[in-house]
C-alpha positions as CSV (number, residue, x, y, z in Angstrom):
1,M,-3.2,-5.7,12.3
2,F,-5.5,-6.3,9.5
3,K,-6.4,-2.9,8.6
4,S,-2.3,-1.7,8.8
5,S,-1.6,-4.9,6.5
6,T,-4.4,-3.7,4.2
7,K,-3.1,-0.3,4.0
8,E,0.4,-1.2,3.5
9,L,-0.5,-3.6,0.4
10,S,-2.5,-0.3,-1.1
11,E,0.6,1.8,-0.9
12,K,2.9,-0.7,-2.8
13,I,0.2,-0.7,-5.4
14,D,0.0,2.9,-5.7
15,W,4.0,2.7,-5.9
16,M,3.8,0.3,-8.4
17,M,1.5,2.2,-10.2
18,Q,3.3,5.3,-10.3
19,I,6.7,3.4,-11.4
20,L,4.5,1.9,-14.4
21,N,3.1,5.4,-15.2
22,E,7.0,6.8,-15.2
23,I,8.0,3.5,-17.3
24,N,4.9,4.3,-19.8
25,V,5.7,8.1,-20.0
26,K,9.7,7.5,-20.5
27,I,8.6,4.8,-23.4
28,N,6.5,7.6,-25.2
29,D,9.3,10.1,-25.0
30,N,11.6,7.4,-26.3
31,S,9.1,6.6,-29.2
32,S,8.6,10.1,-29.6
33,R,12.6,10.7,-30.1
34,I,12.5,7.5,-32.7
35,M,9.8,8.8,-34.6
36,K,11.6,12.1,-35.0
37,L,15.1,9.8,-35.6
38,E,12.9,8.3,-38.5
39,A,12.0,11.6,-39.8
40,E,15.5,12.5,-39.7
41,L,16.3,9.4,-41.7
42,R,13.6,9.9,-44.2
43,G,14.5,13.5,-44.3
44,I,18.0,12.2,-45.9
45,Q,17.3,12.3,-49.6
46,L,17.9,8.9,-50.8
47,D,18.1,10.4,-54.3
48,E,20.7,12.4,-53.1
49,I,22.6,9.4,-52.0
50,G,21.7,7.6,-55.2
51,E,23.1,10.8,-57.1
52,N,26.2,10.6,-55.0
53,I,26.8,6.9,-55.7
54,K,25.8,7.8,-59.4
55,A,28.3,10.6,-59.7
56,I,30.8,8.3,-57.9
57,N,30.6,5.6,-60.3
58,E,30.8,7.9,-63.4
59,G,33.6,9.2,-62.2
60,L,35.0,5.6,-62.0
61,Y,34.1,5.2,-65.2
62,K,36.0,8.2,-66.5
63,V,38.8,7.5,-64.5
64,K,38.7,4.0,-65.9
65,E,38.7,5.3,-69.5
66,A,41.2,8.0,-68.9
67,M,43.3,5.3,-67.5
68,N,42.6,3.5,-70.8
69,E,43.7,6.1,-72.9
70,A,46.6,7.0,-70.9
71,G,47.8,3.2,-71.4
72,K,46.9,3.2,-75.2
73,M,48.8,6.5,-75.3
74,R,51.9,5.0,-73.2
75,E,51.9,2.0,-75.6
76,I,51.7,4.4,-78.8
77,I,54.7,6.3,-77.3
78,S,56.4,3.3,-76.5
79,A,55.8,2.0,-80.3
80,F,57.2,5.2,-81.3
81,K,60.4,5.0,-79.0
82,N,60.9,1.3,-80.1
83,L,60.8,2.8,-83.8
84,N,63.5,5.3,-83.2
85,V,60.8,7.9,-84.8
86,K,62.8,10.9,-86.2
87,G,61.8,14.7,-86.0
88,E,58.8,14.2,-88.2
89,F,57.1,12.8,-85.7
90,K,58.2,15.1,-83.1
91,E,55.3,17.2,-83.5
92,N,52.9,14.4,-83.2
93,I,54.5,13.2,-79.7
94,D,54.5,16.7,-78.5
95,E,50.7,16.9,-79.3
96,L,50.2,13.5,-77.6
97,K,52.3,14.4,-74.6
98,K,49.8,17.6,-74.5
99,S,46.8,15.5,-74.7
100,I,48.0,12.8,-71.8
101,E,48.5,16.1,-69.7
102,E,44.8,17.1,-70.5
103,V,43.7,13.6,-69.7
104,M,46.0,13.7,-66.1
105,Q,44.3,17.0,-65.4
106,Q,40.8,15.6,-66.4
107,L,41.6,12.7,-64.1
108,L,42.9,14.9,-61.3
109,Q,39.7,16.8,-61.4
110,I,37.5,13.5,-62.0
111,K,39.3,12.2,-58.8
112,S,38.8,15.4,-56.8
113,E,34.9,15.1,-57.8
114,V,35.3,11.6,-56.8
115,Y,36.7,12.1,-53.6
116,S,34.1,14.9,-53.0
117,N,31.1,12.5,-53.5
118,I,32.9,10.0,-51.5
119,K,33.1,12.2,-48.6
120,A,29.4,13.6,-49.0
121,L,28.2,10.0,-49.1
122,T,30.5,9.0,-46.2
123,D,29.0,12.0,-44.2
124,K,25.6,10.8,-44.8
125,I,26.4,7.2,-44.1
126,N,28.4,8.0,-40.9
127,N,25.0,10.3,-40.1
128,I,22.8,7.5,-41.0
129,Q,24.8,5.1,-39.0
130,T,24.9,7.6,-35.9
131,I,21.1,8.1,-35.8
132,H,20.8,4.6,-36.1
133,Q,23.0,3.9,-33.0
134,E,21.0,6.4,-31.4
135,I,17.6,4.3,-32.5
136,M,19.2,1.3,-31.5
137,K,20.1,2.6,-28.0
138,N,16.6,4.1,-27.5
139,I,15.2,0.7,-28.7
140,M,17.5,-1.0,-26.2
141,S,16.4,1.6,-23.4
142,I,13.0,1.1,-24.5
143,K,13.5,-2.9,-24.2
144,D,15.0,-2.3,-20.8
145,L,11.8,-0.4,-19.7
146,E,9.7,-2.9,-21.0
147,V,12.0,-5.6,-19.1
148,N,11.6,-3.4,-15.8
149,A,7.5,-3.0,-16.6
150,L,7.3,-6.9,-17.1
151,K,9.1,-7.4,-13.6
152,N,6.9,-4.7,-12.0
153,I,4.1,-6.4,-13.7
154,S,4.9,-9.6,-12.2
155,T,5.2,-8.3,-8.9
156,I,2.0,-6.4,-9.2
157,T,0.3,-9.7,-10.3
158,I,1.9,-11.2,-7.2
159,M,0.6,-8.6,-5.1
160,Q,-2.7,-8.7,-6.6
161,K,-2.8,-12.2,-5.7
162,E,-2.0,-11.6,-2.2
163,I,-4.7,-9.1,-1.9
164,G,-7.2,-11.9,-3.6
165,E,-6.0,-14.1,-0.4
166,M,-6.5,-11.1,1.8
167,E,-9.8,-10.3,0.4
168,E,-10.8,-13.9,1.0
169,N,-9.5,-13.7,4.5
170,V,-11.5,-10.3,5.1
171,R,-14.8,-12.0,3.4
172,K,-14.3,-14.8,6.0
173,L,-13.7,-12.5,8.5
174,L,-16.8,-10.4,7.5
175,E,-19.0,-13.4,7.8
176,H,-17.7,-14.4,10.8
177,Y,-18.3,-11.0,12.1
178,K,-22.0,-11.1,10.5
179,E,-22.3,-14.7,12.9
180,I,-20.9,-12.8,15.9
181,I,-23.4,-9.7,15.0
182,D,-26.5,-12.4,14.4
183,K,-25.5,-13.5,17.6
184,T,-24.7,-10.4,19.5
185,A,-28.6,-9.5,18.1
186,S,-30.2,-12.7,19.5
187,T,-28.2,-12.3,22.8
188,K,-29.4,-8.5,22.8
189,I,-33.0,-10.1,22.3
190,E,-32.4,-12.5,25.3
191,L,-31.0,-9.8,27.2
192,N,-33.9,-7.2,26.6
193,K,-36.3,-10.1,27.7
194,L,-34.0,-10.9,30.8
195,M,-34.1,-7.1,31.5
196,N,-37.7,-6.5,31.2
197,D,-37.9,-9.9,33.4
198,I,-35.6,-8.1,35.8
199,E,-37.7,-4.8,35.8
200,R,-40.8,-6.6,36.4
201,R,-39.3,-8.8,39.4
202,D,-37.4,-5.2,40.2
203,E,-41.1,-3.5,40.4
204,E,-42.4,-7.0,42.2
205,S,-39.5,-6.4,44.5
206,K,-40.1,-2.7,45.0
207,R,-43.5,-3.4,46.0
208,K,-42.8,-6.4,48.1
209,L,-40.0,-3.8,49.6
210,E,-42.8,-1.3,50.3
211,E,-45.0,-3.7,51.8
212,V,-41.9,-5.0,54.1
213,T,-41.0,-1.4,54.9
214,I,-44.8,-0.9,56.1
215,Y,-44.6,-4.1,58.1
216,E,-41.5,-3.3,59.5
217,E,-42.5,-0.1,60.7
218,K,-45.7,-1.8,62.2
219,I,-43.3,-4.0,63.8
220,K,-41.3,-1.0,65.1
221,K,-44.1,0.7,66.6
222,K,-45.2,-3.0,68.0
223,E,-41.7,-3.0,69.6
224,E,-42.0,0.2,70.8
225,E,-45.4,-0.4,72.6
226,L,-44.0,-3.7,73.9
227,I,-40.8,-1.6,75.2
228,E,-43.3,1.0,76.9
229,R,-45.5,-2.0,78.5
230,E,-42.1,-3.9,79.4
231,K,-41.2,-0.4,81.3
232,L,-44.5,-0.4,82.8
233,L,-44.5,-4.4,83.7
234,T,-41.2,-3.6,84.9
235,Q,-42.5,-1.0,87.2
236,L,-45.4,-3.0,88.4
237,I,-43.0,-6.0,89.0
238,N,-40.8,-3.6,90.9
239,A,-43.7,-2.3,92.9
240,L,-45.1,-5.7,93.6
241,I,-41.8,-6.7,94.8
242,E,-41.8,-4.1,97.3
243,K,-45.1,-4.9,98.0
244,I,-44.1,-8.6,98.5
245,K,-41.5,-7.2,100.5
246,E,-43.7,-5.1,102.7
247,Y,-45.9,-8.4,103.1
248,E,-42.9,-10.4,104.3
249,E,-42.2,-8.0,107.0
250,I,-45.7,-8.2,108.1
251,M,-45.8,-11.6,108.0
252,K,-42.7,-11.4,110.1
253,L,-44.3,-9.3,112.2
254,T,-47.7,-11.0,112.3
255,N,-45.8,-14.6,113.1
256,S,-43.6,-12.7,115.7
257,R,-47.1,-11.3,117.3
258,I,-48.7,-15.0,117.2
259,T,-45.7,-16.6,118.5
260,Y,-45.8,-13.9,121.5
261,L,-49.6,-14.6,121.9
262,K,-49.0,-18.0,121.8
263,I,-46.7,-17.7,124.7
264,L,-48.7,-15.5,126.7
265,E,-51.8,-17.9,126.2
266,E,-49.8,-20.8,127.4
267,K,-48.2,-18.6,130.4
268,G,-52.1,-18.1,131.1
269,R,-52.9,-21.4,131.2
270,E,-50.0,-22.2,133.6
271,I,-51.3,-19.5,135.9
272,E,-54.7,-21.0,135.8
């Protein structure tokens, strides 16, 4: 179980490190992109923007001057009208109208140039805003990646703490294992002594067993001899019994003869 837990924790750490590497790659990619966008921003010439703004200001100034001139001319025309100017002033009025038309044409041209400069400036500003938005998106993406990285680092920190606890448990287990090994070694020494003692006793037992075996063989021979002697003794006893039986028969016959002789002797005495 411990080995499997250690392996699982190791696989989790490898997985977290892989995620961090991927995040690092993404951050580097986004950093490169931001640098590229910054280069694009730097590529937009601020001098050009300044020139456009200057041109716009100049155009506005010219418009203002033209408007002032037109206002003055209108005032002059109004004054002439109020004075009820006659034919001698008609040519002057026509020239004044012509001048006003020229000023109006210049004003339209200036207006067109101003609008063109404003459009160019607006395009550049929009381009800057677009690039700025892109940069902000990438910055937010990097921030999200940093948040995820911090979360993953926090997770790794927790896992490192767990690994530290497991290492402490492993150290304790190793110490316990060492104690067991020491005890096992001591027990092995005692066991070797016991085995040597058993072997020594076994040798003595073998020697005694050999002696007992020899003694048993001797006893067996004695038993065989006794059996033979018992057979002989049985034969002798049987022969003796037969002899006793024969002796008893003889004694019976002898007693019968003695009795018969006694009878004859008594009869002989009687006859005498």
